[in-house]
MMTF fields as JSON, N, C-alpha, C and O atoms, coordinates in Angstrom:
{
  "mmtfVersion": "1.0.0",
  "mmtfProducer": "UNKNOWN",
  "numBonds": 467,
  "numAtoms": 468,
  "numGroups": 117,
  "numChains": 1,
  "numModels": 1,
  "chainsPerModel": [1],
  "groupsPerChain": [117],
  "chainIdList": ["A"],
  "bondAtomList": [4, 2, 8, 6, 12, 10, 16, 14, 20, 18, 24, 22, 28, 26, 32, 30, 36, 34, 40, 38, 44, 42, 48, 46, 52, 50, 56, 54, 60, 58, 64, 62, 68, 66, 72, 70, 76, 74, 80, 78, 84, 82, 88, 86, 92, 90, 96, 94, 100, 98, 104, 102, 108, 106, 112, 110, 116, 114, 120, 118, 124, 122, 128, 126, 132, 130, 136, 134, 140, 138, 144, 142, 148, 146, 152, 150, 156, 154, 160, 158, 164, 162, 168, 166, 172, 170, 176, 174, 180, 178, 184, 182, 188, 186, 192, 190, 196, 194, 200, 198, 204, 202, 208, 206, 212, 210, 216, 214, 220, 218, 224, 222, 228, 226, 232, 230, 236, 234, 240, 238, 244, 242, 248, 246, 252, 250, 256, 254, 260, 258, 264, 262, 268, 266, 272, 270, 276, 274, 280, 278, 284, 282, 288, 286, 292, 290, 296, 294, 300, 298, 304, 302, 308, 306, 312, 310, 316, 314, 320, 318, 324, 322, 328, 326, 332, 330, 336, 334, 340, 338, 344, 342, 348, 346, 352, 350, 356, 354, 360, 358, 364, 362, 368, 366, 372, 370, 376, 374, 380, 378, 384, 382, 388, 386, 392, 390, 396, 394, 400, 398, 404, 402, 408, 406, 412, 410, 416, 414, 420, 418, 424, 422, 428, 426, 432, 430, 436, 434, 440, 438, 444, 442, 448, 446, 452, 450, 456, 454, 460, 458, 464, 462],
  "bondOrderList": [1, 1, 1, 1, 1, 1, 1, 1, 1, 1, 1, 1, 1, 1, 1, 1, 1, 1, 1, 1, 1, 1, 1, 1, 1, 1, 1, 1, 1, 1, 1, 1, 1, 1, 1, 1, 1, 1, 1, 1, 1, 1, 1, 1, 1, 1, 1, 1, 1, 1, 1, 1, 1, 1, 1, 1, 1, 1, 1, 1, 1, 1, 1, 1, 1, 1, 1, 1, 1, 1, 1, 1, 1, 1, 1, 1, 1, 1, 1, 1, 1, 1, 1, 1, 1, 1, 1, 1, 1, 1, 1, 1, 1, 1, 1, 1, 1, 1, 1, 1, 1, 1, 1, 1, 1, 1, 1, 1, 1, 1, 1, 1, 1, 1, 1, 1],
  "groupList": [{"groupName": "MET", "atomNameList": ["N", "CA", "C", "O"], "elementList": ["N", "C", "C", "O"], "formalChargeList": [0, 0, 0, 0], "bondAtomList": [1, 0, 2, 1, 3, 2], "bondOrderList": [1, 1, 2], "singleLetterCode": "M", "chemCompType": "L-PEPTIDE LINKING"}, {"groupName": "SER", "atomNameList": ["N", "CA", "C", "O"], "elementList": ["N", "C", "C", "O"], "formalChargeList": [0, 0, 0, 0], "bondAtomList": [1, 0, 2, 1, 3, 2], "bondOrderList": [1, 1, 2], "singleLetterCode": "S", "chemCompType": "L-PEPTIDE LINKING"}, {"groupName": "ASN", "atomNameList": ["N", "CA", "C", "O"], "elementList": ["N", "C", "C", "O"], "formalChargeList": [0, 0, 0, 0], "bondAtomList": [1, 0, 2, 1, 3, 2], "bondOrderList": [1, 1, 2], "singleLetterCode": "N", "chemCompType": "L-PEPTIDE LINKING"}, {"groupName": "VAL", "atomNameList": ["N", "CA", "C", "O"], "elementList": ["N", "C", "C", "O"], "formalChargeList": [0, 0, 0, 0], "bondAtomList": [1, 0, 2, 1, 3, 2], "bondOrderList": [1, 1, 2], "singleLetterCode": "V", "chemCompType": "L-PEPTIDE LINKING"}, {"groupName": "LEU", "atomNameList": ["N", "CA", "C", "O"], "elementList": ["N", "C", "C", "O"], "formalChargeList": [0, 0, 0, 0], "bondAtomList": [1, 0, 2, 1, 3, 2], "bondOrderList": [1, 1, 2], "singleLetterCode": "L", "chemCompType": "L-PEPTIDE LINKING"}, {"groupName": "ILE", "atomNameList": ["N", "CA", "C", "O"], "elementList": ["N", "C", "C", "O"], "formalChargeList": [0, 0, 0, 0], "bondAtomList": [1, 0, 2, 1, 3, 2], "bondOrderList": [1, 1, 2], "singleLetterCode": "I", "chemCompType": "L-PEPTIDE LINKING"}, {"groupName": "PHE", "atomNameList": ["N", "CA", "C", "O"], "elementList": ["N", "C", "C", "O"], "formalChargeList": [0, 0, 0, 0], "bondAtomList": [1, 0, 2, 1, 3, 2], "bondOrderList": [1, 1, 2], "singleLetterCode": "F", "chemCompType": "L-PEPTIDE LINKING"}, {"groupName": "ALA", "atomNameList": ["N", "CA", "C", "O"], "elementList": ["N", "C", "C", "O"], "formalChargeList": [0, 0, 0, 0], "bondAtomList": [1, 0, 2, 1, 3, 2], "bondOrderList": [1, 1, 2], "singleLetterCode": "A", "chemCompType": "L-PEPTIDE LINKING"}, {"groupName": "PRO", "atomNameList": ["N", "CA", "C", "O"], "elementList": ["N", "C", "C", "O"], "formalChargeList": [0, 0, 0, 0], "bondAtomList": [1, 0, 2, 1, 3, 2], "bondOrderList": [1, 1, 2], "singleLetterCode": "P", "chemCompType": "L-PEPTIDE LINKING"}, {"groupName": "GLN", "atomNameList": ["N", "CA", "C", "O"], "elementList": ["N", "C", "C", "O"], "formalChargeList": [0, 0, 0, 0], "bondAtomList": [1, 0, 2, 1, 3, 2], "bondOrderList": [1, 1, 2], "singleLetterCode": "Q", "chemCompType": "L-PEPTIDE LINKING"}, {"groupName": "LYS", "atomNameList": ["N", "CA", "C", "O"], "elementList": ["N", "C", "C", "O"], "formalChargeList": [0, 0, 0, 0], "bondAtomList": [1, 0, 2, 1, 3, 2], "bondOrderList": [1, 1, 2], "singleLetterCode": "K", "chemCompType": "L-PEPTIDE LINKING"}, {"groupName": "THR", "atomNameList": ["N", "CA", "C", "O"], "elementList": ["N", "C", "C", "O"], "formalChargeList": [0, 0, 0, 0], "bondAtomList": [1, 0, 2, 1, 3, 2], "bondOrderList": [1, 1, 2], "singleLetterCode": "T", "chemCompType": "L-PEPTIDE LINKING"}, {"groupName": "ASP", "atomNameList": ["N", "CA", "C", "O"], "elementList": ["N", "C", "C", "O"], "formalChargeList": [0, 0, 0, 0], "bondAtomList": [1, 0, 2, 1, 3, 2], "bondOrderList": [1, 1, 2], "singleLetterCode": "D", "chemCompType": "L-PEPTIDE LINKING"}, {"groupName": "GLY", "atomNameList": ["N", "CA", "C", "O"], "elementList": ["N", "C", "C", "O"], "formalChargeList": [0, 0, 0, 0], "bondAtomList": [1, 0, 2, 1, 3, 2], "bondOrderList": [1, 1, 2], "singleLetterCode": "G", "chemCompType": "PEPTIDE LINKING"}, {"groupName": "GLU", "atomNameList": ["N", "CA", "C", "O"], "elementList": ["N", "C", "C", "O"], "formalChargeList": [0, 0, 0, 0], "bondAtomList": [1, 0, 2, 1, 3, 2], "bondOrderList": [1, 1, 2], "singleLetterCode": "E", "chemCompType": "L-PEPTIDE LINKING"}, {"groupName": "TRP", "atomNameList": ["N", "CA", "C", "O"], "elementList": ["N", "C", "C", "O"], "formalChargeList": [0, 0, 0, 0], "bondAtomList": [1, 0, 2, 1, 3, 2], "bondOrderList": [1, 1, 2], "singleLetterCode": "W", "chemCompType": "L-PEPTIDE LINKING"}, {"groupName": "CYS", "atomNameList": ["N", "CA", "C", "O"], "elementList": ["N", "C", "C", "O"], "formalChargeList": [0, 0, 0, 0], "bondAtomList": [1, 0, 2, 1, 3, 2], "bondOrderList": [1, 1, 2], "singleLetterCode": "C", "chemCompType": "L-PEPTIDE LINKING"}, {"groupName": "TYR", "atomNameList": ["N", "CA", "C", "O"], "elementList": ["N", "C", "C", "O"], "formalChargeList": [0, 0, 0, 0], "bondAtomList": [1, 0, 2, 1, 3, 2], "bondOrderList": [1, 1, 2], "singleLetterCode": "Y", "chemCompType": "L-PEPTIDE LINKING"}, {"groupName": "ARG", "atomNameList": ["N", "CA", "C", "O"], "elementList": ["N", "C", "C", "O"], "formalChargeList": [0, 0, 0, 0], "bondAtomList": [1, 0, 2, 1, 3, 2], "bondOrderList": [1, 1, 2], "singleLetterCode": "R", "chemCompType": "L-PEPTIDE LINKING"}, {"groupName": "HIS", "atomNameList": ["N", "CA", "C", "O"], "elementList": ["N", "C", "C", "O"], "formalChargeList": [0, 0, 0, 0], "bondAtomList": [1, 0, 2, 1, 3, 2], "bondOrderList": [1, 1, 2], "singleLetterCode": "H", "chemCompType": "L-PEPTIDE LINKING"}],
  "groupTypeList": [0, 1, 2, 3, 4, 4, 0, 5, 6, 6, 7, 3, 4, 6, 0, 1, 5, 3, 8, 9, 10, 11, 12, 13, 14, 6, 14, 9, 15, 16, 5, 7, 12, 14, 9, 11, 8, 12, 14, 14, 4, 9, 3, 7, 4, 12, 15, 7, 16, 13, 10, 13, 13, 7, 12, 16, 5, 10, 5, 9, 3, 2, 9, 8, 16, 17, 6, 8, 2, 11, 3, 18, 12, 19, 7, 1, 17, 7, 6, 2, 12, 17, 6, 9, 10, 6, 10, 19, 10, 13, 13, 1, 16, 17, 6, 10, 13, 7, 7, 4, 5, 11, 14, 4, 12, 8, 1, 19, 2, 1, 16, 10, 17, 9, 6, 3, 8],
  "groupIdList": [1, 2, 3, 4, 5, 6, 7, 8, 9, 10, 11, 12, 13, 14, 15, 16, 17, 18, 19, 20, 21, 22, 23, 24, 25, 26, 27, 28, 29, 30, 31, 32, 33, 34, 35, 36, 37, 38, 39, 40, 41, 42, 43, 44, 45, 46, 47, 48, 49, 50, 51, 52, 53, 54, 55, 56, 57, 58, 59, 60, 61, 62, 63, 64, 65, 66, 67, 68, 69, 70, 71, 72, 73, 74, 75, 76, 77, 78, 79, 80, 81, 82, 83, 84, 85, 86, 87, 88, 89, 90, 91, 92, 93, 94, 95, 96, 97, 98, 99, 100, 101, 102, 103, 104, 105, 106, 107, 108, 109, 110, 111, 112, 113, 114, 115, 116, 117],
  "secStructList": [7, 7, 2, 2, 2, 2, 2, 2, 2, 2, 2, 2, 2, 2, 2, 2, 2, 1, 7, 5, 7, 6, 6, 1, 7, 5, 7, 7, 3, 3, 3, 3, 7, 6, 6, 1, 7, 2, 2, 2, 2, 2, 2, 2, 2, 2, 2, 2, 2, 6, 6, 6, 7, 7, 7, 7, 4, 4, 4, 1, 6, 6, 1, 6, 6, 7, 7, 1, 7, 7, 2, 2, 2, 2, 2, 2, 2, 2, 2, 2, 2, 2, 2, 2, 2, 2, 4, 4, 4, 6, 7, 7, 1, 7, 4, 4, 4, 6, 3, 3, 3, 3, 1, 1, 7, 7, 7, 5, 6, 6, 5, 7, 7, 7, 7, 7, 7],
  "xCoordList": [2.268, 1.007, 0.964, 1.302, 0.563, 0.532, -0.598, -1.521, -0.509, -1.536, -2.914, -3.912, -2.98, -4.264, -4.901, -6.093, -4.114, -4.641, -5.064, -6.069, -4.308, -4.638, -5.959, -6.787, -6.154, -7.405, -8.58, -9.642, -8.413, -9.474, -9.792, -10.958, -8.758, -8.956, -9.801, -10.766, -9.453, -10.192, -11.608, -12.528, -11.794, -13.143, -14.019, -15.173, -13.49, -14.243, -14.509, -15.608, -13.528, -13.694, -14.79, -15.644, -14.775, -15.787, -17.179, -18.124, -17.305, -18.608, -19.124, -20.335, -18.22, -18.659, -19.016, -19.766, -18.504, -18.766, -20.001, -20.82, -20.149, -21.238, -22.489, -22.464, -23.606, -24.834, -25.313, -25.32, -25.706, -26.157, -27.499, -27.674, -28.436, -29.725, -29.56, -28.561, -30.534, -30.451, -30.452, -29.941, -31.006, -31.029, -29.757, -29.687, -28.75, -27.476, -27.381, -26.307, -28.462, -28.439, -27.927, -28.334, -27.042, -26.519, -27.496, -28.174, -27.561, -28.358, -27.599, -26.375, -28.34, -27.711, -28.439, -29.666, -27.637, -28.158, -27.523, -26.456, -28.19, -27.712, -27.276, -28.054, -26.043, -25.523, -24.838, -24.5, -24.643, -23.938, -22.477, -21.845, -21.955, -20.547, -19.716, -19.984, -18.723, -17.894, -17.131, -16.698, -16.959, -16.203, -17.075, -16.56, -18.388, -19.291, -19.341, -19.536, -19.167, -19.233, -20.622, -21.638, -20.638, -21.898, -22.934, -24.129, -22.489, -23.441, -24.213, -25.422, -23.515, -24.167, -25.059, -26.148, -24.589, -25.418, -26.7, -27.762, -26.612, -27.798, -28.835, -30.03, -28.395, -29.317, -30.005, -31.22, -29.232, -29.792, -30.701, -31.739, -30.318, -31.141, -32.473, -33.52, -32.447, -33.683, -34.599, -35.812, -34.014, -34.826, -35.413, -36.606, -34.567, -35.027, -36.174, -37.161, -36.05, -37.081, -38.288, -39.339, -38.132, -39.225, -39.862, -40.638, -39.531, -40.11, -39.805, -40.572, -38.679, -38.293, -39.196, -39.314, -39.831, -40.77, -40.178, -40.852, -38.921, -38.334, -39.026, -39.449, -39.138, -39.704, -38.559, -37.728, -38.513, -37.395, -37.749, -37.032, -38.821, -39.239, -38.175, -37.944, -37.527, -36.568, -35.276, -34.473, -35.048, -33.857, -34.201, -33.374, -35.416, -35.827, -35.391, -35.065, -35.387, -35.017, -35.85, -37.047, -35.221, -35.849, -36.289, -37.115, -35.753, -36.052, -34.789, -33.688, -34.927, -33.793, -32.601, -31.5, -32.789, -31.679, -31.217, -30.505, -31.62, -31.185, -29.68, -29.007, -29.158, -27.725, -27.029, -27.607, -25.832, -25.114, -25.812, -26.285, -25.861, -26.546, -25.611, -25.1, -25.399, -24.563, -25.346, -26.242, -24.996, -25.633, -25.391, -26.301, -24.175, -23.818, -24.667, -25.172, -24.825, -25.61, -27.091, -27.751, -27.606, -29.02, -29.258, -30.272, -28.315, -28.444, -28.408, -29.185, -27.53, -27.457, -28.788, -29.263, -29.383, -30.664, -31.735, -32.473, -31.812, -32.828, -32.591, -33.541, -31.336, -31.026, -31.456, -32.047, -31.158, -31.51, -33.016, -33.538, -33.719, -35.169, -35.766, -36.622, -35.307, -35.769, -35.431, -36.29, -34.181, -33.712, -34.525, -34.973, -34.718, -35.471, -36.917, -37.504, -37.492, -38.885, -39.109, -40.143, -38.145, -38.364, -37.434, -37.517, -36.556, -35.603, -36.278, -35.724, -37.445, -38.158, -39.118, -39.852, -39.107, -39.983, -39.161, -39.681, -37.882, -37.028, -36.166, -35.371, -36.294, -35.466, -34.043, -33.806, -33.107, -31.698, -31.03, -31.635, -29.795, -28.953, -27.894, -26.698, -28.328, -27.369, -27.269, -26.182, -28.371, -28.414, -27.316, -26.572, -27.241, -26.239, -24.813, -23.988, -24.548, -23.213, -22.911, -21.776, -23.908, -23.688, -23.825, -23.557, -24.239, -24.505, -23.839, -23.418, -23.757, -23.215, -23.863, -24.461, -23.728, -24.284, -23.26, -22.063, -23.754, -22.915, -23.621, -24.85, -22.841, -23.399, -23.187, -23.446, -22.717, -22.571, -23.684, -23.817, -24.47, -25.62, -25.159, -24.381, -25.628, -25.202, -25.969, -25.736, -26.873, -27.624, -26.668, -25.592, -27.069, -26.241, -27.142, -28.136, -26.772, -27.542, -29.027, -29.379, -29.9, -31.342, -31.783, -32.966, -30.862, -31.194, -31.048, -29.937, -32.16, -32.171, -32.463, -33.475, -31.57, -31.748, -32.559, -32.239, -33.587, -34.487, -33.784, -32.973, -34.097, -33.695, -34.928, -35.619, -35.205, -36.337, -35.757, -35.039, -36.068, -35.545, -36.019, -35.669],
  "yCoordList": [-19.01, -18.28, -17.444, -17.942, -16.211, -15.351, -15.78, -16.488, -15.345, -15.693, -15.19, -15.875, -14.008, -13.437, -14.292, -14.597, -14.674, -15.52, -16.88, -17.438, -17.41, -18.687, -18.596, -19.503, -17.519, -17.317, -17.194, -17.761, -16.475, -16.321, -17.678, -18.02, -18.439, -19.771, -20.636, -21.255, -20.691, -21.524, -21.004, -21.796, -19.711, -19.15, -19.558, -19.941, -19.481, -19.883, -21.379, -21.819, -22.158, -23.603, -23.938, -24.782, -23.292, -23.513, -23.176, -23.937, -22.056, -21.625, -22.582, -22.726, -23.23, -24.154, -25.527, -26.266, -25.885, -27.191, -27.157, -28.075, -26.125, -26.051, -25.506, -24.426, -26.273, -25.786, -24.496, -24.376, -23.555, -22.273, -21.938, -22.058, -21.519, -21.098, -19.742, -19.051, -19.381, -18.131, -16.899, -15.853, -16.992, -15.825, -15.716, -14.883, -16.552, -16.464, -17.342, -17.435, -17.992, -18.861, -20.245, -20.785, -20.807, -22.13, -23.199, -23.027, -24.299, -25.435, -26.119, -26.241, -26.567, -27.197, -28.468, -28.553, -29.459, -30.72, -30.972, -30.442, -31.785, -32.134, -33.6, -34.476, -33.862, -35.233, -35.551, -34.653, -36.838, -37.273, -36.86, -36.948, -36.412, -36.043, -37.327, -38.215, -37.425, -38.63, -38.922, -40.054, -37.92, -38.11, -38.592, -38.913, -38.644, -39.064, -40.59, -41.245, -41.161, -42.621, -43.17, -42.499, -44.39, -45.018, -45.065, -44.928, -45.256, -45.33, -44.018, -44.029, -42.892, -41.584, -41.339, -40.777, -41.766, -41.615, -42.416, -41.956, -43.619, -44.46, -43.804, -43.854, -43.194, -42.497, -41.348, -41.177, -40.568, -39.44, -39.932, -39.326, -41.018, -41.618, -42.086, -41.841, -42.756, -43.228, -42.056, -42.137, -40.958, -39.785, -39.18, -38.881, -39.001, -38.379, -39.171, -38.587, -40.49, -41.336, -41.549, -42.008, -41.216, -41.371, -40.033, -39.496, -39.498, -38.227, -37.057, -36.097, -37.131, -36.031, -35.858, -34.752, -36.927, -36.825, -36.965, -36.666, -37.416, -37.643, -38.83, -39.765, -38.791, -39.898, -40.849, -40.553, -41.979, -42.916, -44.153, -45.152, -44.099, -45.249, -45.615, -46.798, -44.622, -44.897, -45.55, -45.976, -45.641, -46.331, -47.72, -48.362, -48.178, -49.526, -50.533, -50.146, -51.817, -52.884, -52.781, -52.497, -53.008, -52.965, -51.567, -51.431, -50.544, -49.16, -48.518, -49.02, -47.42, -46.868, -46.378, -46.263, -46.087, -45.572, -46.551, -46.168, -47.803, -48.812, -49.077, -49.235, -49.126, -49.338, -48.015, -47.181, -47.763, -48.677, -48.794, -47.806, -50.01, -50.305, -50.039, -50.963, -48.748, -48.347, -47.349, -46.661, -47.286, -46.313, -44.905, -44.075, -44.632, -43.296, -42.895, -41.774, -43.798, -43.474, -43.318, -42.412, -44.192, -44.078, -42.811, -42.135, -42.49, -41.261, -40.037, -39.103, -40.026, -38.896, -38.682, -37.551, -39.749, -39.61, -39.072, -38.148, -39.649, -39.229, -37.791, -37.014, -37.425, -36.061, -35.065, -34.03, -35.384, -34.465, -34.356, -33.264, -35.481, -35.43, -34.523, -33.685, -34.703, -33.853, -32.385, -31.511, -32.125, -30.758, -30.068, -28.936, -30.732, -30.128, -29.874, -28.869, -30.773, -30.666, -29.537, -28.87, -29.33, -28.406, -27.188, -26.406, -27.004, -25.888, -24.523, -23.563, -24.41, -23.129, -22.987, -22.003, -23.978, -23.97, -24.072, -24.46, -23.722, -23.736, -24.976, -25.052, -25.953, -27.155, -26.855, -25.931, -27.636, -27.404, -28.699, -29.771, -28.573, -29.718, -29.87, -29.768, -30.112, -30.208, -31.639, -32.218, -32.207, -33.578, -33.84, -34.817, -32.915, -32.99, -33.12, -33.85, -32.404, -32.385, -33.551, -33.696, -34.382, -35.565, -35.277, -36.152, -34.06, -33.75, -32.45, -31.655, -32.254, -31.004, -30.695, -31.561, -29.443, -28.963, -29.182, -28.967, -29.614, -29.703, -29.003, -28.944, -28.488, -27.87, -28.766, -28.361, -29.977, -30.981, -32.002, -32.611, -32.193, -33.097, -34.515, -35.105, -35.069, -36.416, -37.545, -38.718, -37.206, -38.237, -39.188, -38.787, -40.441, -41.441, -42.51, -42.922, -42.946, -43.953, -43.577, -42.483, -44.467, -44.153, -43.475, -43.183, -43.225, -42.568, -41.06, -40.54, -40.379, -38.928, -38.223, -38.486, -37.331, -36.542, -35.292, -34.57, -35.072, -33.938, -32.622, -32.53, -31.611, -30.24, -29.361, -29.384, -28.592, -27.658, -26.255, -25.917, -25.432, -24.044, -23.254, -22.083],
  "zCoordList": [-9.325, -9.307, -8.027, -6.954, -8.128, -6.953, -6.018, -6.422, -4.785, -3.788, -4.187, -3.964, -4.772, -5.182, -6.28, -6.22, -7.271, -8.346, -7.815, -8.256, -6.881, -6.28, -5.516, -5.599, -4.784, -4.038, -5.001, -4.746, -6.085, -7.082, -7.711, -7.906, -8.023, -8.599, -7.677, -8.128, -6.382, -5.444, -5.212, -5.007, -5.239, -5.091, -6.266, -6.074, -7.467, -8.666, -8.632, -8.972, -8.231, -8.124, -7.118, -7.392, -5.966, -4.936, -5.461, -5.253, -6.131, -6.648, -7.724, -7.897, -8.438, -9.487, -8.928, -9.566, -7.761, -7.164, -6.272, -6.325, -5.461, -4.494, -5.17, -5.761, -5.077, -5.704, -5.056, -3.831, -5.861, -5.35, -5.99, -7.202, -5.155, -5.67, -6.352, -6.151, -7.143, -7.888, -6.984, -7.384, -5.789, -4.906, -4.063, -3.159, -4.349, -3.653, -2.426, -1.832, -2.02, -0.848, -1.256, -2.285, -0.452, -0.735, -0.26, 0.753, -0.998, -0.563, 0.565, 0.519, 1.579, 2.728, 3.118, 3.073, 3.504, 4.004, 5.365, 5.676, 6.164, 7.501, 7.481, 7.104, 7.885, 7.877, 9.207, 9.978, 9.457, 10.663, 10.589, 9.536, 11.71, 11.813, 11.854, 12.663, 10.993, 10.908, 12.191, 12.405, 13.048, 14.288, 15.447, 16.518, 15.239, 16.312, 16.378, 15.355, 17.572, 17.716, 17.349, 17.528, 16.837, 16.423, 17.539, 17.28, 18.774, 19.893, 20.044, 20.272, 19.918, 20.004, 18.79, 18.911, 17.624, 16.418, 16.543, 16.125, 17.117, 17.261, 18.167, 17.875, 19.252, 20.155, 19.417, 19.522, 18.676, 17.924, 16.794, 16.525, 16.139, 15.079, 15.645, 15.045, 16.789, 17.425, 17.754, 17.563, 18.254, 18.566, 17.292, 17.23, 16.277, 15.024, 14.409, 13.961, 14.383, 13.769, 14.681, 14.233, 15.953, 16.908, 17.233, 16.443, 18.4, 18.852, 17.934, 17.875, 17.211, 16.338, 15.128, 14.6, 14.683, 13.568, 12.187, 11.2, 12.083, 10.761, 10.099, 10.779, 8.784, 8.02, 7.695, 6.836, 8.37, 8.238, 7.422, 7.471, 6.691, 5.886, 4.85, 4.599, 4.247, 3.166, 3.639, 2.809, 4.967, 5.46, 5.996, 6.644, 5.727, 6.115, 5.041, 3.919, 5.389, 4.457, 3.177, 3.231, 2.047, 0.718, 0.286, -0.617, 0.912, 0.54, -0.051, 0.176, -0.802, -1.555, -0.734, -1.273, 0.546, 1.358, 2.433, 3.361, 2.307, 3.288, 3.191, 4.21, 1.963, 1.769, 1.509, 0.811, 2.018, 2.897, 4.254, 4.817, 4.755, 6.016, 7.191, 7.824, 7.466, 8.606, 9.451, 8.96, 10.713, 11.605, 11.073, 11.079, 10.616, 10.132, 8.917, 8.858, 7.96, 6.769, 7.095, 6.585, 7.935, 8.314, 9.127, 8.953, 10.021, 10.814, 9.904, 10.102, 8.92, 7.996, 7.293, 7.188, 6.818, 6.121, 7.082, 6.739, 8.275, 9.249, 9.708, 9.812, 9.984, 10.416, 9.346, 9.652, 8.093, 7.019, 6.85, 6.627, 6.955, 6.817, 7.902, 7.62, 9.131, 10.236, 9.962, 10.081, 9.597, 9.365, 8.272, 8.456, 7.152, 6.049, 6.445, 6.045, 7.225, 7.629, 8.641, 8.614, 9.521, 10.641, 10.692, 11.639, 9.708, 9.785, 9.763, 10.3, 9.165, 9.133, 10.311, 10.408, 11.205, 12.382, 13.667, 14.713, 13.584, 14.768, 14.915, 15.851, 14.024, 14.088, 13.645, 12.867, 14.139, 13.792, 13.353, 13.37, 12.969, 12.606, 13.687, 13.411, 14.904, 15.999, 16.53, 16.536, 16.967, 17.472, 18.493, 18.409, 19.477, 20.552, 20.008, 20.556, 18.93, 18.354, 17.418, 16.964, 17.122, 16.279, 14.791, 13.968, 14.43, 13.016, 12.615, 13.456, 11.307, 10.779, 9.435, 8.797, 9.027, 7.757, 6.647, 6.835, 5.486, 4.301, 3.139, 3.086, 2.235, 1.033, -0.185, -1.319, 0.059, -0.99, -0.828, 0.233, -1.851, -1.802, -1.461, -2.212, -0.337, 0.064, -0.637, -0.346, -1.55, -2.272, -2.979, -3.425, -3.077, -3.756, -4.364, -3.768, -5.558, -6.295, -6.308, -6.75, -5.83, -5.834, -4.536, -4.365, -3.637, -2.369, -2.528, -2.618, -2.562, -2.755, -1.435, -0.786, -1.051, 0.165, -0.2, -1.145, 0.561, 0.306, 0.595, 1.516, -0.191, 0.105, -0.006, -1.024, 1.027, 1.046, 1.108, 2.048, 0.103, 0.108, 1.31, 1.456]
}
């Protein structure tokens, strides 16, 4: 297969996998960076759920996003909640380098990650 055909194939594959809104804007979620140590994620998680104003009820015991019960998973949920709530008011998905943007919905089982257009 020529390079051009291969590039077209991957472009079509990408467009079919990544959710896209009708106006051409991609949906984005904020998640914990897999390379960030748990200690740094915990500090950022504490800030997001505290002063940051994220709604962290769903990562509490007996709530839909408690499992998997890891700092990384809880941080991802909290980072995304903060990001979706404040992205149009100057909020970012940075968390001192502990987070990153994804265009793949991180929702799993009954744990649904919010997306705000």
